[in-house]
N, C-alpha and C positions, 0 to 999 in steps of 0.2 A: 510812778513818777509823772507820767502824762496827766493822770487824773488830778494830782496835786497842782500841777501847773495850770490846768484848766480852772480849777477852783480858785487858785490864787489870782488868775488873770481872767476872770469870767467876763469882764466888760469887753476885752479885746478878742476873746475867743468865741463868745456867744452873742452878746448884745450888738456889737459893732457889725458883724456879718449879717445878723438878722435885720438891722436897720438898713444896711446896704442893699440887701435883696428886696426888702419892702419898698425902698425908694426906687430901685431900678424897675420893679414891676409896675409901680404906680406911675412912674414917668412914661414908660412904654404904653401903658393904658391911656394916659392923657394925650400923648402924641397920636396914637391910633384913633382916639375919639375925635380929634380935630380934623382928620382927613375927610375929604368929601365922600359922599355916599357912592359916587360912580368911580372912585379911585380903585384900581385893581389891587393895590397894596393894602387896602383896608380889610381888617379882619374883625369879626364880631366876638369879642371876649366877654366873659362874665366878670363883673366887678368883684365877685368873691374870689376869683383866681389870684388877685393881688395878695390876699392873706394866706393863700396856700404856698406861695413862693418860698417862704422860709423852711417849709417842710419837704418840698420837692427837690431843692437844690442839692442836698447831700446825696440823694439817689442818683441824680444826673452826674454828680461829681464821681461817684463810685463807678458808674457805667462808663464814663469817659476814661477814667484811669484803667479800668479793665480792658477796654478796647485799645488803649494805647499800649498796654503790656502785650496784648495779643499781636498787635502790629509789629512791635519791636522783636518779639520772639519769631514771628514769621519771617521778618527781614533777616534776622540773624541766621535762621535755618537756611534761607535761600542763599545767603552769602557762603555758608559752609558747604552746602551741596554744590553750588556752582564752582567753588574752588576745587572741590574733590573731582567734579566732572572734568574740569580743565586739566587736572593732573593725570587722572586715570585714563580718560578717553581723549585721544588727541585727534579725533576726526570731527568735522563740523556737523555732528549729528543734530545739534539744536537748530541750526539753520534749515536743515532738511525737514526736520519735524515741524518747525513753524511753517514752512512752505506747504507741507501737506495739510496742516490744520487750517491755514488761511484759505487754501484752495477749496477744501471741503466746505467750509462755512460759506465762502463766496458762491460756490455752485448751488448750495441750498437756497441762499438768498435770491440768486438770479432765477432759479426755478420757481420759487414762490412768487416773486414779483411778475414774472412772465405769466404765470397762471392767473394772477389777479388781473393783469391787463387784458388777457384773453377773455376772462370771465366778464369783465366790465364792458369792453369794447368789441368783443367778438373776435373772430379770426381775422 
């Protein structure tokens, strides 16, 4: 059914997105080319990359959707586990655990920074 829909509406499903992405890539290339050479936002893109845009956008779309699904599943899992932790364990173990983790990381950072300062400036 999807295939017949795409074949019936090929202009809206294929040609229009193709033209949109070609126009977007061309416009971005033109705007970037007009920037001054000493501008830190200027990038050096190949002009052929404009014509690759219609082929790469489906890949980026699938990657974005996959990452979105993973984020949603991770957030849902966190909500479920957090609710179970609140019901089963009624002690503030999360706050104690976070205190230990933050203190451990902070001590390692302070030790490393003190070592660097002593190494650079001496005792």
